[in-house]
N, C-alpha and C positions, 0 to 999 in steps of 0.2 A: 623461453626467454623472449621478451618483446624488444622492439627497437626504441631507442631514445627519440623523443619528439620535442620540439620547441615551438610553442604556440604563442601568437601575439594577438592582443586585443584588450578589451576592457574586462578585467578579471574581478569576480566577486570573491575576494580573499577574506580571511578571518579578521582583517583590519579594515574592511570596507572595500569600496571600489578602487582598483588600481588600473592605470594604463601602463602596460608593460608586457612581460613575457612570463610564461610558465613552462618549466622544463619537466618532462615526464621521463623518468629514468628507465633504463632497460630492465630493472627489477619489478616494474609495474607500480612503482610508487612515485609520488611527486618529489623531484629532486631539488627544485628551487623555484621561487617566485620573485621576480625582480620588476620594479616599477615605481611610479610615483602616484600620489593621490590623483584620482581622475579629474580631468579638466572638463570644461564645458564644451569641448569640441565634439564634432559628430563622431558617432560610433560606427566603425566598419563591421565589427563582430564582437559579440558578448561571449565570455567564457564563464560557464557556471559548473557547479558540481553536478554529477549525474543524479538522476532521480532515484528515489528508493520507494517502492510501492509495496505496502504491507498487506494488500488484499487483491489478489489476482486469481480469477477462476479459469481464464482462458484467453485465447487470441489466435488470430490467423486460421480460424476454422477448427481449432482443437480445444478440447476441454481437459482440464487437469484430471478429472475423474475417469478419463479414458485409460489412465495407467500407462504402462509401457514407457516409451520415451516421449510421451505427450508433453511433459514439462519442458523439455528442451525446445520443442517447436514453439511453445508459448513464450519462453524466455527469449527466443530469437526474434519473434515479432515485436515484443516490447522493447528489446534493445534498440531496434531500429527507430523507436520513438523516444529514446533518451533514458530509458530505465536501465540502470547499470546494476541494480541489486533489487531483489524482490522476495516475497514469500509466496510459495505455492499454496493456494487456498482450497480447502476441500468443501464439499457439500454434505448435507445430511444424507445418510445412506445406511443400509444394513451394515453391521459391524464387520462382516467378512469382506465386504467390498472396500470399506475404509482401510482395513488391514492390507488388502492387496495393493491399493493405491499408494499407501505409505511405504510398502516394501519396494515399489518402483521408484519412489521419490528419494529414498535414502542414498543410492549411488549418485543421483543428480546433484544432491546437496553437497556431497563430498568432493566432487570433481566438476569444475566448470568447463563446458564444451566451448571451444572458440566461437565467437560471434553471438554468444548468448549472455543474458544478464546473469549475475551471480545469484544462485538460490541460497538465501541465508537460512532457510528452513521452511517449516510448514506453519500456516495459520489454519488451525482446526476450527472452522466456523460451525460445523455441526458435528455430532448430533445432539449436543447437550443444551437444547434450546426449548422454549415453551411451544408446545404443539398448537397453542392458540394464537401464536404470533410467528407463523412460519415465513411470512413474506413469500419469496419464490423458492423456499427450501422444500424438498420433498417431505412427505409425511412419515418420516422414520425417526422422529425425535425420541430420545431415551434419557434416563438419568445418568449423570456422571458417576463413575466409580473409580477411585484413585488407582487401584491395581490395574484396571483396564487401560487407563491413560498411560501409566508407566509402561505397560506392554507395548502400546502404540509408539511410545517414545523410543523404544529399542529399535524400531524399524526405520524411523526418520526423526530428525530433531524437531520437536514441537516447540515453536518459539512463542506463538500466540495461541490462545484458546478462548473462544467465545462461549459464554454460557448465560443462562437466565438464572439469576441468583434466587428468585422466589421459588424455584422447584425444590421440593424437600430434599435435603442432603447437600445441596449445592453450596449454600453459604458456608457450611462447615469445611469444605475441602479447598476453598479459595486460598487460605493461608498456606496449606501444604503445597499447592501448585506454585504459588508465588515463591515460597522458600526453595522450591526445586528449580527456580530460574525461568519459569513459564510466565509470560505476561498474560494475565487474565483480563479479558474484556467483557463488558456487559452488553448483551445484544439479543435480538429476537426474544424480547421480554415483555411481559405484562406487569412487571413488578412496579411497586410504588416508589415514590420519592424516598421513603424511609428504607425500602429494600436497597436502593441505590447507594444511599449514604452508608448503610451497614456494610455492603459489599466493598466499598472503598476503604472503610475502616479495617476490613479483614484482609486487605491487600490487593484488591482489584485495581488495575492500573489505568484502564481506559474504557472507551465505549465504541462499539462496532457500528459503522455507518450511522453517525449521530443523526437523530430525528427519524430515521427509517427503521421500521419494525421494532418500535418500542413505544411505551405509554407516553402520551404527549403532555405538553405543558398546559395546565389550567390554573387560574389564580387561587383556587381552593384545593386543587389536587395537582401539585406540581409534576407528578409523574417522574419517569426515568429521565426525560429530557430536562426537567427542572433540577434533578440531582446532578446531572452533568454540567449544566450551566452554572450552578451554584458552587460546585465543589471540585470539578475535574481540573487537573493540570494538563492532561493529554486526552484527546479523543480523535478518532478518524472521521472524515467527512468526504462524501462523493461530490466533487464540484463540476458535474456535467451539466448543471443548470436545469436538469429535469428532476433529479431526486430531491433537491433542496432549493427553495426559492432564494434568489440573491439576498433578499432582506433577512431571511433566517440565517444565511451564511454570515452576514455581517454581525448579526446578534451573537452567534457562536464565536466569531473572531474577537469580539469585545470581552466575552465572558471567560473563554478558555485560553490561557496564555500560550500553550504550545499545541494548539489545534493543528493537525496535519492532514494531508489530503491523500486519498487512495482512488484507484479507478473502479474497483469491484468489477473489473472487466470480464467479459465472457468470450466464448469462442467467436462471437460475431465481431469483436474488435478487429479493425483492419480488413474487414470483409464487406462485400456488397450486401444489400438487403436480401433477406431470404430466411430459411429455416435452419436453426442450429440446435445443439444440445447444451443443456446446463444441468449437469448431473444426469438424473433420470428424466428430466423434463425436456420437452420440445419447446423451443422459444422462437419468436419471430423478431427479426430486426427490421424496423421500418421507422421512418420519420425521425431518425437519429437516436432511437432508443431500442430496448429489447424488452419484450413483454411475453407473459403467458397468454394462453388463449382467452382468459377472462379479463385481460387488460392490465394485470398486475405487473409493475416494473420488475424485471428479472435481471439484476445486474446491469451492466452498461456496455457501451461501445467505446468508452473513453480511453484515451492514451494519455500519458503524463505530459507530453508536449502540449496537447490541447488543454489539459488542466492548467498549465502555466498561463496560456493565453486567456483562459476563462477567468482566472483570478485577476489578471490585469484588467480585463473588461469590466469587472465589478469594482475596480478602484484600488487594488493593492499595488504598492510599489514593487518593482521587479525583485529587489533584494528580499523583501518579506515573502513574496510568492515563492521564490526559490527556497527559502528556509523551510517553508511549510511542505515542500515536496522533497526535500533532501536532508537538511540539517536536523529538523525535529524528529522525523521517523528514525534517523540514525541514532540520535540521542535516546529516544524511547527504548530502543533495543540495546543500548549500551555500546554501540560501535563508535568509538572515538576517532577511528581512522577512516570513516566513510562519511559522505554527505557534506563534505567541506573541502575547500581548496587550501591546504596547508602542507608545508614541507613534511614529508614522511607519511602522509595519508595515502591511501590507495589512489592511483591515477584514474579515477572515474570522472571523466571530464566531458563536458558538452561545449560545442562551438555553435553559436546561433547567429543568424544575420540580424539586422536592425529590426525586422518585423517579427523576430523570435521564431523563425523557421530553422529547424535543425540542419546543420551542414555536416557536422562530424560528431561521432561518439567515440570515446576512448574507454574501453572496458578493462580496468586494471592494466592500462597502458596499451592494450590491443586496439588498433585503429579500425573503426568501422565507418565506411562512407555511407551516409544516409541521404545525400542530397537528391537522390532519385525517388525517395518515398512519395 
């Protein structure tokens, strides 16, 4: 049982900006929001919903694929940067290794450890991808088999699954996966525009790190990027300003109504420059990014609080930036009680100063002081 808290500031409520107070109940839910429409006076602190990151490989020097209790260490690091809920994201690997990792993730998804972000489940990014578009994924891609995915889902809840729809047999299982409650995302793909449109018609719901590791846009061959820009309601994008140029981000924002942002963060997030693991790969953090030995971008060092500041830097209003880091990913997964500040919703709440530096995080009502990050 948590303690009741009353916070005061400029609150991003479901009815817009309010100046007032928000009461976090002892049950971990928002008990009340009281205030009046925000005035033009100076802001001492902003109060936003906690970030929801649907693509997290690591952080704090730890990689999800290390198994054991690695996910807790990753969730602890990201909680200190405002992520209150997340998906543990796997890498392409031999199937016995994936099974071992999911077996370790299952208990972490069922029980939240104090001081950590809530694990909403697993994003299975590999191994059902195109071996010709691995990006930074290890070379262990294989075809998806429905019975195998069902077996993996018994170990830990698979919430998102990335696949390349052009691989033989993949188009046919998208509907079954979607009907089973799994969000299918198109990614690590050499598929055509037509493949993307067909996959969406079959029930695919989004695109994994839009623009990255997929066939690009050309005016005579629109590619998978063209399918996303023309037809997608949702897609994820990495706003570290390395993976995607700000101009391309603005293009996607105009085209995809509920584009949301992820970190695709690695063990190097929150750590100094040096060598780290990304699945079976050795990666190097330097100059603000993470790369393989050949220079390929390999995930990111991004945290969601920096993603917020990056979105504002390219011109988004604060409310819209917040929606793309909290509300839209919550809605994408069907969580009507997360990603928003409303009475009865989970008390996942951030307090920020006027420069948008985090001061406090509340994780289902649990107070985490982060002003020393």
